[in-house]
PAMI-595188 format. One line per field, with one value per residue: residue number from 1; x, y, z of N, C-alpha, C, O, CB in turn. Coordinates in steps of 0.02 Angstrom, whole numbers, plus 50000, padded with zeros to 5 digits. Glycine has a CB too. Layout:
PAMI-595188
lomar: (NUM ...)
n.u: (X ...)
n.v: (Y ...)
n.w: (Z ...)
ca.u: (X ...)
ca.v: (Y ...)
ca.w: (Z ...)
c.u: (X ...)
c.v: (Y ...)
c.w: (Z ...)
o.u: (X ...)
o.v: (Y ...)
o.w: (Z ...)
cb.u: (X ...)
cb.v: (Y ...)
cb.w: (Z ...)
END
This chain:
PAMI-595188
lomar: (1 2 3 4 5 6 7 8 9 10 11 12 13 14 15 16 17 18 19 20 21 22 23 24 25 26 27 28 29 30 31 32 33 34 35 36 37 38 39 40 41 42 43 44 45 46 47 48 49 50 51 52 53 54 55 56 57 58 59 60 61 62 63 64 65 66 67 68 69 70 71 72 73 74 75 76 77 78 79 80 81 82 83 84 85 86 87 88 89 90 91 92 93 94 95 96 97 98 99 100 101 102 103 104 105 106 107 108 109 110 111 112 113 114)
n.u: (48541 48661 48747 48871 48898 49047 49059 48946 48950 49083 49150 49215 49254 49128 49091 49225 49280 49259 49290 49144 49156 49162 49103 49010 48871 48780 48650 48662 48623 48659 48798 48883 48898 48971 49099 49270 49446 49427 49451 49497 49505 49631 49672 49770 49941 49916 49932 50065 50088 50135 50181 50250 50172 50035 49914 49897 49805 49784 49772 49715 49706 49575 49521 49443 49300 49179 49050 49055 49037 49154 49305 49293 49328 49457 49537 49569 49491 49443 49561 49617 49502 49454 49566 49557 49433 49461 49561 49479 49394 49492 49538 49434 49396 49309 49215 49207 49163 49032 48978 48985 48889 48766 48691 48658 48576 48474 48413 48374 48274 48185 48147 48084 47977 47901)
n.v: (49812 49924 50071 50128 50285 50362 50498 50520 50433 50407 50527 50587 50719 50807 50828 50830 50841 50723 50563 50491 50387 50228 50077 49946 49863 49706 49587 49403 49347 49438 49442 49364 49453 49563 49685 49657 49666 49571 49580 49453 49344 49236 49067 49067 49024 48901 48933 48966 49095 49200 49093 49089 49150 49092 49146 49265 49369 49347 49414 49423 49479 49438 49388 49298 49269 49225 49278 49410 49591 49644 49749 49904 50063 50142 50033 50062 50172 50321 50342 50424 50462 50349 50309 50415 50379 50257 50294 50369 50267 50185 50269 50302 50171 50022 50046 50183 50216 50159 50243 50368 50344 50340 50464 50514 50407 50400 50527 50511 50410 50481 50587 50512 50457 50565)
n.w: (49908 49973 50002 50106 50161 50192 50235 50307 50412 50471 50498 50387 50265 50177 50004 49953 49825 49768 49695 49783 49931 50009 50078 49992 50022 50001 49965 49973 49855 49759 49765 49672 49565 49601 49585 49531 49577 49725 49898 49995 50135 50177 50221 50356 50356 50283 50155 50144 50192 50318 50404 50524 50616 50655 50697 50635 50529 50354 50190 50017 49844 49739 49584 49522 49478 49385 49352 49382 49358 49323 49329 49408 49386 49473 49582 49716 49747 49833 49922 50027 50098 50153 50231 50325 50388 50442 50534 50620 50668 50737 50829 50910 50959 51011 51117 51117 50991 50993 51086 51022 50919 50973 51006 50869 50825 50913 50889 50760 50773 50853 50768 50671 50732 50762)
ca.u: (48611 48669 48812 48882 48936 49094 49051 48888 48961 49145 49191 49255 49227 49079 49108 49292 49302 49240 49225 49122 49198 49133 49089 48946 48845 48727 48629 48700 48604 48694 48867 48920 48904 49005 49155 49335 49467 49397 49496 49478 49542 49655 49691 49842 49984 49904 49954 50134 50095 50134 50183 50281 50119 49974 49853 49891 49759 49815 49723 49738 49661 49550 49481 49414 49226 49157 48989 49066 49031 49220 49338 49256 49369 49510 49522 49581 49449 49463 49605 49623 49439 49452 49613 49531 49380 49498 49592 49430 49375 49540 49552 49378 49392 49244 49167 49199 49123 48966 48955 48979 48835 48704 48650 48628 48527 48414 48387 48339 48215 48137 48116 48043 47909 47867)
ca.v: (49841 49987 50106 50164 50344 50381 50563 50519 50389 50406 50593 50612 50780 50798 50873 50839 50840 50661 50526 50467 50331 50191 50003 49930 49796 49674 49515 49349 49337 49487 49437 49342 49503 49618 49696 49624 49615 49573 49567 49391 49317 49167 49025 49083 48965 48846 48958 48985 49159 49203 49035 49100 49175 49060 49179 49323 49370 49362 49434 49427 49504 49382 49407 49234 49273 49230 49316 49483 49646 49665 49799 49964 50120 50130 49989 50088 50229 50385 50317 50472 50460 50283 50315 50453 50338 50203 50329 50388 50209 50159 50319 50295 50106 49991 50081 50254 50217 50144 50305 50417 50335 50338 50521 50516 50352 50425 50585 50487 50377 50534 50621 50467 50443 50626)
ca.w: (49902 50007 50001 50171 50146 50247 50261 50349 50463 50502 50506 50329 50240 50124 49956 49947 49757 49740 49700 49850 49948 50060 50062 49961 50048 49958 49982 49950 49787 49712 49773 49616 49519 49628 49548 49552 49619 49791 49954 50028 50188 50164 50283 50377 50359 50234 50087 50149 50212 50397 50438 50590 50663 50631 50715 50596 50475 50290 50139 49952 49795 49695 49527 49497 49490 49318 49342 49404 49312 49304 49364 49404 49395 49514 49640 49786 49763 49864 49975 50081 50139 50184 50280 50377 50420 50478 50587 50663 50704 50779 50881 50959 50986 51010 51163 51095 50927 51010 51121 50965 50874 51009 50993 50803 50818 50952 50855 50700 50800 50876 50714 50631 50766 50776)
c.u: (48606 48740 48821 48928 48983 49082 48993 48903 49024 49186 49231 49220 49180 49103 49184 49320 49288 49301 49208 49159 49156 49116 49019 48925 48789 48705 48668 48683 48641 48771 48905 48937 48946 49072 49220 49389 49431 49451 49464 49526 49567 49667 49761 49880 49978 49929 50025 50145 50092 50136 50217 50230 50056 49908 49845 49845 49792 49758 49755 49690 49641 49504 49442 49338 49194 49094 48999 49056 49104 49249 49296 49307 49431 49497 49520 49533 49477 49502 49605 49563 49434 49504 49593 49476 49410 49528 49542 49402 49426 49549 49497 49378 49320 49192 49155 49156 49048 48940 48945 48918 48770 48661 48621 48571 48465 48380 48343 48269 48165 48106 48070 47975 47872 47817)
c.v: (49908 50010 50147 50226 50362 50448 50569 50480 50396 50471 50611 50674 50769 50846 50884 50835 50772 50620 50507 50403 50294 50121 49998 49865 49771 49605 49464 49336 49381 49479 49413 49401 49564 49628 49661 49674 49622 49551 49510 49368 49250 49132 49041 49020 48914 48867 48985 49056 49163 49138 49036 49127 49150 49100 49249 49318 49383 49373 49431 49459 49443 49401 49351 49226 49280 49271 49389 49531 49667 49717 49864 50019 50098 50085 50022 50146 50292 50367 50358 50468 50401 50278 50352 50417 50288 50233 50349 50328 50184 50206 50316 50224 50084 50034 50151 50265 50204 50207 50357 50407 50336 50403 50526 50467 50373 50483 50558 50449 50427 50568 50578 50455 50510 50644)
c.w: (49937 50001 50067 50151 50203 50278 50312 50413 50502 50490 50443 50300 50183 50067 49941 49879 49725 49721 49772 49866 50008 50037 50032 49991 50004 49990 49949 49874 49737 49714 49713 49564 49538 49589 49577 49540 49688 49841 49990 50080 50167 50228 50301 50386 50305 50165 50091 50173 50289 50432 50509 50641 50636 50648 50674 50535 50408 50239 50069 49906 49752 49646 49494 49511 49418 49306 49359 49347 49291 49352 49357 49428 49434 49572 49710 49801 49792 49926 50039 50127 50180 50245 50342 50420 50465 50543 50637 50704 50757 50838 50933 50994 50988 51052 51138 51034 50943 51044 51072 50925 50915 50995 50923 50794 50853 50916 50794 50722 50820 50821 50676 50665 50776 50722)
o.u: (48556 48787 48783 48986 48959 49093 48990 48871 49020 49246 49279 49159 49192 49131 49204 49380 49300 49358 49251 49190 49123 49115 48975 48961 48753 48737 48704 48727 48652 48806 48960 48986 48956 49097 49224 49381 49409 49492 49407 49586 49528 49671 49807 49858 50028 49944 50045 50202 50049 50100 50211 50243 50024 49855 49793 49846 49831 49704 49816 49632 49683 49451 49411 49316 49185 49086 48952 49068 49112 49223 49267 49326 49454 49448 49477 49530 49533 49476 49595 49570 49412 49489 49605 49474 49386 49523 49558 49389 49408 49566 49510 49360 49275 49139 49099 49119 49005 48882 48895 48893 48718 48603 48561 48522 48409 48319 48286 48217 48106 48045 48021 47924 47814 47784)
o.v: (49944 49970 50193 50220 50375 50458 50616 50492 50391 50470 50648 50681 50724 50899 50938 50825 50762 50643 50507 50370 50326 50109 50038 49815 49811 49575 49478 49315 49361 49505 49439 49397 49610 49579 49640 49720 49677 49508 49516 49373 49209 49162 49028 48971 48887 48825 49024 49079 49131 49126 48988 49127 49184 49089 49283 49269 49431 49345 49436 49467 49402 49429 49361 49184 49336 49297 49428 49512 49706 49728 49876 50019 50041 50097 50011 50169 50312 50376 50333 50470 50403 50250 50332 50425 50278 50204 50346 50334 50165 50183 50326 50219 50121 50053 50175 50314 50233 50224 50391 50455 50332 50398 50541 50482 50365 50483 50579 50457 50418 50578 50604 50445 50509 50696)
o.w: (49932 49996 50082 50130 50259 50337 50352 50464 50564 50476 50449 50309 50143 50081 49920 49874 49666 49729 49816 49824 50048 49976 50046 49984 49974 50033 49902 49836 49680 49670 49701 49526 49498 49562 49635 49499 49704 49825 50014 50067 50142 50281 50262 50417 50281 50123 50048 50175 50320 50481 50546 50701 50596 50617 50679 50497 50406 50245 50063 49926 49732 49661 49442 49550 49394 49251 49350 49290 49244 49406 49304 49486 49427 49608 49752 49858 49775 49981 50095 50188 50237 50298 50399 50481 50520 50597 50697 50764 50812 50893 50992 51052 50970 51030 51139 51027 50911 51032 51079 50897 50882 50975 50917 50759 50827 50914 50782 50690 50806 50822 50649 50632 50796 50727)
cb.u: (48637 48649 48817 48919 48889 49164 49042 48829 48958 49182 49243 49263 49281 49003 49078 49322 49375 49196 49227 49044 49275 49073 49094 48948 48820 48755 48559 48687 48532 48677 48880 48879 48841 49017 49162 49351 49541 49334 49508 49469 49501 49720 49683 49845 49971 49828 49904 50167 50044 50071 50213 50340 50117 49970 49854 49957 49708 49864 49695 49755 49694 49517 49525 49451 49205 49147 48934 49137 48991 49219 49411 49189 49330 49535 49571 49656 49401 49399 49675 49631 49377 49469 49667 49505 49337 49555 49628 49377 49362 49603 49558 49308 49423 49249 49194 49266 49149 48960 49003 49037 48844 48720 48689 48679 48554 48434 48449 48389 48232 48169 48164 48080 47918 47917)
cb.v: (49849 49983 50154 50113 50403 50379 50611 50489 50329 50348 50587 50554 50824 50813 50931 50797 50856 50672 50461 50454 50356 50227 49956 49926 49801 49663 49501 49288 49348 49562 49395 49285 49523 49608 49770 49557 49615 49527 49631 49337 49313 49166 48946 49124 48932 48827 49015 48976 49201 49238 48989 49149 49254 48990 49192 49343 49421 49303 49507 49364 49562 49330 49437 49175 49338 49165 49287 49493 49707 49692 49806 49960 50176 50190 49936 50113 50208 50431 50314 50542 50464 50228 50344 50516 50303 50172 50387 50421 50156 50148 50391 50308 50103 49917 50083 50283 50162 50081 50330 50412 50271 50330 50580 50503 50285 50449 50634 50437 50333 50585 50648 50400 50405 50681)
cb.w: (49824 50079 49937 50229 50131 50222 50205 50312 50437 50478 50567 50273 50219 50150 49973 49987 49754 49683 49658 49852 49971 50086 50126 49883 50122 49880 49964 49995 49781 49731 49826 49581 49502 49703 49543 49512 49626 49796 50002 49979 50250 50122 50270 50445 50420 50230 50060 50085 50178 50423 50397 50584 50672 50661 50794 50576 50488 50268 50154 49929 49753 49734 49477 49527 49541 49293 49384 49432 49346 49235 49338 49449 49432 49535 49642 49794 49805 49883 49949 50054 50098 50130 50252 50348 50369 50432 50562 50625 50655 50742 50851 50921 51052 51038 51236 51081 50875 51054 51174 50920 50834 51084 51005 50750 50848 51023 50830 50659 50859 50918 50672 50621 50839 50785)
END
C-alpha cells in the first residue's frame, strides 16, 4: 500500500491545515478492504447514461463491497488540494508533466547512488 502525497508530487502546498490529501494505491489482494464509496467507471450507454455520446466516460459511486472497512471520514477529503493538483496536471499536459518530473527523479537517483 502507498499514499501519493499531492504536496510532494503535484505542486500543492504543504502544511495547509490538513488533512493530507492524495490517492492511496494498493495491491489486488487488499482491494476488497478499501473504503467505500468508490468511484467506478460504468459502461457508457449500457446504463442509460450518455446514450447520445457513446464515447463519453461515465462514472458512479459504488458502495457494494461487503469486505470493505466502510466509509472513512469525508468522502471528498481535502477537495481544494485535489483541485489544485488537477489544475497543475492539466496545465502542464502529458509532455510538460514528464519534463517537470525528470530533474527530481535524476536528483533522487544521484543521491541514492552517492
